[in-house]
SEROGU-775817 format. One record per residue (C-alpha): residue number from 1; residue in three letters; y, z negated, x negated. Coordinates in nm, 3 decimals. Layout:
# SEROGU-775817
ATOM / NUM / ALA / Y / Z / X;
...
//
This chain:
# SEROGU-775817
ATOM / 1 / UNK / 1.675 / 5.608 / 0.946;
ATOM / 2 / UNK / 1.676 / 5.686 / 0.576;
ATOM / 3 / UNK / 1.367 / 5.653 / 0.359;
ATOM / 4 / UNK / 1.519 / 5.358 / 0.165;
ATOM / 5 / UNK / 1.595 / 5.172 / 0.487;
ATOM / 6 / UNK / 1.236 / 5.226 / 0.607;
ATOM / 7 / UNK / 1.098 / 5.085 / 0.280;
ATOM / 8 / UNK / 1.333 / 4.787 / 0.300;
ATOM / 9 / UNK / 1.235 / 4.725 / 0.664;
ATOM / 10 / UNK / 0.863 / 4.747 / 0.578;
ATOM / 11 / UNK / 0.907 / 4.501 / 0.289;
ATOM / 12 / UNK / 1.102 / 4.261 / 0.513;
ATOM / 13 / UNK / 0.834 / 4.281 / 0.782;
ATOM / 14 / UNK / 0.562 / 4.215 / 0.524;
ATOM / 15 / UNK / 0.747 / 3.903 / 0.405;
ATOM / 16 / UNK / 0.791 / 3.782 / 0.765;
ATOM / 17 / UNK / 0.421 / 3.835 / 0.839;
ATOM / 18 / UNK / 0.323 / 3.646 / 0.522;
ATOM / 19 / UNK / 0.554 / 3.356 / 0.609;
ATOM / 20 / UNK / 0.431 / 3.332 / 0.968;
ATOM / 21 / UNK / 0.068 / 3.368 / 0.857;
ATOM / 22 / UNK / 0.109 / 3.094 / 0.596;
ATOM / 23 / UNK / 0.268 / 2.865 / 0.851;
ATOM / 24 / UNK / -0.009 / 2.925 / 1.103;
ATOM / 25 / UNK / -0.275 / 2.866 / 0.837;
ATOM / 26 / UNK / -0.108 / 2.540 / 0.735;
ATOM / 27 / UNK / -0.083 / 2.430 / 1.099;
ATOM / 28 / UNK / -0.451 / 2.513 / 1.158;
ATOM / 29 / UNK / -0.552 / 2.316 / 0.847;
ATOM / 30 / UNK / -0.353 / 2.012 / 0.959;
ATOM / 31 / UNK / -0.492 / 2.037 / 1.313;
ATOM / 32 / UNK / -0.850 / 2.068 / 1.190;
ATOM / 33 / UNK / -0.828 / 1.786 / 0.934;
ATOM / 34 / UNK / -0.629 / 1.558 / 1.163;
ATOM / 35 / UNK / -0.350 / 1.316 / 1.093;
ATOM / 36 / UNK / -0.348 / 0.977 / 0.928;
ATOM / 37 / UNK / -0.096 / 0.719 / 1.043;
ATOM / 38 / UNK / 0.005 / 0.385 / 0.900;
ATOM / 39 / UNK / 0.227 / 0.149 / 1.100;
ATOM / 40 / UNK / 0.341 / -0.182 / 0.961;
ATOM / 41 / UNK / 0.559 / -0.423 / 1.156;
ATOM / 42 / UNK / 0.660 / -0.732 / 0.963;
ATOM / 43 / UNK / 0.967 / -0.947 / 1.010;
ATOM / 44 / UNK / 1.251 / -0.740 / 0.865;
ATOM / 45 / UNK / 1.026 / -0.445 / 0.778;
ATOM / 46 / UNK / 0.903 / -0.150 / 0.978;
ATOM / 47 / UNK / 0.701 / 0.134 / 0.827;
ATOM / 48 / UNK / 0.577 / 0.429 / 1.030;
ATOM / 49 / UNK / 0.407 / 0.686 / 0.808;
ATOM / 50 / UNK / 0.233 / 1.003 / 0.928;
ATOM / 51 / UNK / 0.034 / 1.213 / 0.680;
ATOM / 52 / UNK / -0.189 / 1.514 / 0.727;
ATOM / 53 / UNK / -0.543 / 1.409 / 0.640;
ATOM / 54 / UNK / -0.559 / 1.719 / 0.420;
ATOM / 55 / UNK / -0.332 / 1.532 / 0.177;
ATOM / 56 / UNK / -0.585 / 1.246 / 0.166;
ATOM / 57 / UNK / -0.869 / 1.493 / 0.109;
ATOM / 58 / UNK / -0.673 / 1.655 / -0.173;
ATOM / 59 / UNK / -0.610 / 1.314 / -0.328;
ATOM / 60 / UNK / -0.981 / 1.232 / -0.308;
ATOM / 61 / UNK / -1.063 / 1.561 / -0.481;
ATOM / 62 / UNK / -0.804 / 1.506 / -0.755;
ATOM / 63 / UNK / -0.880 / 1.137 / -0.816;
ATOM / 64 / UNK / -1.174 / 1.205 / -1.053;
ATOM / 65 / UNK / -0.936 / 1.401 / -1.276;
ATOM / 66 / UNK / -0.710 / 1.097 / -1.314;
ATOM / 67 / UNK / -0.961 / 0.813 / -1.319;
ATOM / 68 / UNK / -1.288 / 0.768 / -1.499;
ATOM / 69 / UNK / -1.477 / 0.847 / -1.179;
ATOM / 70 / UNK / -1.825 / 0.784 / -1.317;
ATOM / 71 / UNK / -1.752 / 0.418 / -1.395;
ATOM / 72 / UNK / -1.589 / 0.360 / -1.057;
ATOM / 73 / UNK / -1.869 / 0.534 / -0.866;
ATOM / 74 / UNK / -2.134 / 0.348 / -1.065;
ATOM / 75 / UNK / -1.962 / 0.015 / -0.989;
ATOM / 76 / UNK / -1.945 / 0.092 / -0.616;
ATOM / 77 / UNK / -2.310 / 0.195 / -0.614;
ATOM / 78 / UNK / -2.411 / -0.119 / -0.803;
ATOM / 79 / UNK / -2.214 / -0.342 / -0.565;
ATOM / 80 / UNK / -2.382 / -0.182 / -0.263;
ATOM / 81 / UNK / -2.724 / -0.218 / -0.427;
ATOM / 82 / UNK / -3.019 / -0.141 / -0.206;
ATOM / 83 / UNK / -2.789 / -0.098 / 0.097;
ATOM / 84 / UNK / -2.611 / 0.202 / -0.053;
ATOM / 85 / UNK / -2.807 / 0.469 / 0.133;
ATOM / 86 / UNK / -2.774 / 0.283 / 0.465;
ATOM / 87 / UNK / -2.397 / 0.242 / 0.420;
ATOM / 88 / UNK / -2.358 / 0.608 / 0.326;
ATOM / 89 / UNK / -2.563 / 0.717 / 0.629;
ATOM / 90 / UNK / -2.357 / 0.494 / 0.862;
ATOM / 91 / UNK / -2.030 / 0.634 / 0.725;
ATOM / 92 / UNK / -2.155 / 0.993 / 0.767;
ATOM / 93 / UNK / -2.266 / 0.933 / 1.126;
ATOM / 94 / UNK / -1.946 / 0.756 / 1.227;
ATOM / 95 / UNK / -1.780 / 1.088 / 1.309;
ATOM / 96 / UNK / -2.042 / 1.159 / 1.578;
ATOM / 97 / UNK / -2.043 / 0.811 / 1.735;
ATOM / 98 / UNK / -1.911 / 0.807 / 2.094;
ATOM / 99 / UNK / -1.581 / 0.634 / 2.160;
ATOM / 100 / UNK / -1.631 / 0.259 / 2.132;
ATOM / 101 / UNK / -1.496 / -0.065 / 1.993;
ATOM / 102 / UNK / -1.688 / -0.120 / 1.670;
ATOM / 103 / UNK / -1.541 / -0.455 / 1.564;
ATOM / 104 / UNK / -1.333 / -0.702 / 1.765;
ATOM / 105 / UNK / -1.269 / -1.038 / 1.598;
ATOM / 106 / UNK / -1.018 / -1.300 / 1.704;
ATOM / 107 / UNK / -0.948 / -1.627 / 1.527;
ATOM / 108 / UNK / -0.654 / -1.816 / 1.664;
ATOM / 109 / UNK / -0.348 / -1.594 / 1.625;
ATOM / 110 / UNK / -0.532 / -1.351 / 1.393;
ATOM / 111 / UNK / -0.719 / -1.051 / 1.530;
ATOM / 112 / UNK / -0.890 / -0.744 / 1.391;
ATOM / 113 / UNK / -1.002 / -0.453 / 1.605;
ATOM / 114 / UNK / -1.172 / -0.139 / 1.473;
ATOM / 115 / UNK / -1.245 / 0.132 / 1.726;
ATOM / 116 / UNK / -1.352 / 0.493 / 1.737;
ATOM / 117 / UNK / -1.150 / 0.718 / 1.964;
ATOM / 118 / UNK / -1.209 / 1.091 / 1.965;
ATOM / 119 / UNK / -1.229 / 1.207 / 1.604;
ATOM / 120 / UNK / -1.029 / 0.909 / 1.477;
ATOM / 121 / UNK / -1.102 / 0.561 / 1.353;
ATOM / 122 / UNK / -0.836 / 0.308 / 1.453;
ATOM / 123 / UNK / -0.783 / -0.023 / 1.271;
ATOM / 124 / UNK / -0.549 / -0.275 / 1.434;
ATOM / 125 / UNK / -0.472 / -0.610 / 1.265;
ATOM / 126 / UNK / -0.244 / -0.876 / 1.410;
ATOM / 127 / UNK / -0.159 / -1.199 / 1.230;
ATOM / 128 / UNK / 0.146 / -1.424 / 1.194;
ATOM / 129 / UNK / 0.275 / -1.201 / 0.913;
ATOM / 130 / UNK / 0.293 / -0.894 / 1.136;
ATOM / 131 / UNK / 0.106 / -0.608 / 1.297;
ATOM / 132 / UNK / -0.076 / -0.346 / 1.094;
ATOM / 133 / UNK / -0.224 / -0.026 / 1.237;
ATOM / 134 / UNK / -0.409 / 0.251 / 1.056;
ATOM / 135 / UNK / -0.550 / 0.562 / 1.219;
ATOM / 136 / UNK / -0.756 / 0.804 / 1.015;
ATOM / 137 / UNK / -0.996 / 1.087 / 1.088;
ATOM / 138 / UNK / -1.356 / 0.965 / 1.083;
ATOM / 139 / UNK / -1.435 / 1.257 / 0.854;
ATOM / 140 / UNK / -1.256 / 1.078 / 0.570;
ATOM / 141 / UNK / -1.537 / 0.823 / 0.567;
ATOM / 142 / UNK / -1.791 / 1.106 / 0.552;
ATOM / 143 / UNK / -1.634 / 1.215 / 0.224;
ATOM / 144 / UNK / -1.653 / 0.860 / 0.094;
ATOM / 145 / UNK / -2.022 / 0.855 / 0.193;
ATOM / 146 / UNK / -2.093 / 1.169 / -0.007;
ATOM / 147 / UNK / -1.929 / 1.010 / -0.310;
ATOM / 148 / UNK / -2.137 / 0.691 / -0.299;
ATOM / 149 / UNK / -2.470 / 0.838 / -0.185;
//
């Protein structure tokens, strides 16, 4: 094999290793952060959206650059008042709570169920307008807690 061919082969192998490594790193990031799903079933409409939670985390990190974050954070803190620290602590600890149904409310044909399963928080709403399901990693709420604490 000529010297030029060896250099070309080495460069091609380096590119392949970088591509595979980048893909594995992306997959590990998605697996670690988890997935967020939104399912909406309404008459004539069906939405089934799956997003890596890393996208949500990135959005939360970039939001202060777009919005006047201090005013928004101050308003949230003021609305929570003296309960702010308790709410923040509850949101932080939610990730470590064992699997359980946290809220289960039924009123006629309307129902809301919030449960913790594994590392995810599941919100399921049923009413005459349709069915709405959201699943998100409990760690998302930990980030919210750090923002309001």
